[in-house]
C-alpha positions as CSV (number, residue, x, y, z in Angstrom):
1,M,-3.7,-25.7,16.4
2,L,-6.0,-28.3,15.0
3,W,-5.4,-29.7,11.5
4,S,-9.0,-28.7,10.7
5,D,-8.4,-25.0,11.4
6,P,-8.8,-22.7,8.3
7,E,-5.7,-21.2,6.6
8,N,-4.3,-18.2,8.4
9,E,-5.1,-15.9,5.4
10,P,-6.7,-12.4,5.6
11,P,-10.1,-12.0,3.9
12,K,-10.2,-10.6,0.4
13,E,-11.4,-7.2,1.5
14,L,-8.4,-6.8,3.8
15,R,-5.9,-7.9,1.1
16,D,-7.6,-5.5,-1.4
17,M,-7.3,-2.7,1.1
18,Q,-3.6,-3.4,1.7
19,E,-3.0,-3.4,-2.0
20,M,-4.8,-0.1,-2.4
21,L,-2.8,1.5,0.5
22,R,0.4,0.2,-1.0
23,R,-0.4,1.9,-4.3
24,L,-1.6,5.1,-2.6
25,G,1.7,5.2,-0.6
26,L,3.7,4.8,-3.9
27,V,1.7,7.5,-5.6
28,L,2.1,9.8,-2.6
29,A,5.9,9.2,-2.5
30,L,6.2,10.0,-6.2
31,A,4.1,13.1,-5.9
32,M,6.3,14.3,-3.0
33,L,9.5,13.7,-5.0
34,L,8.0,15.6,-8.0
35,G,7.0,18.4,-5.7
36,M,10.5,18.7,-4.2
37,I,12.1,18.7,-7.7
38,V,9.7,21.5,-8.7
39,I,10.4,23.5,-5.6
40,G,14.2,23.0,-6.1
41,L,14.0,24.2,-9.7
42,R,12.4,27.5,-8.7
């Protein structure tokens, strides 16, 4: 590696997409949990 190489950091679009996927996964997990509670109460 040369000292002049750029930082090993993903581009902004990739970081934004990862953040969106993380939020989507969290929302999906909460929705599944809620669905299981509703099914369990019936």
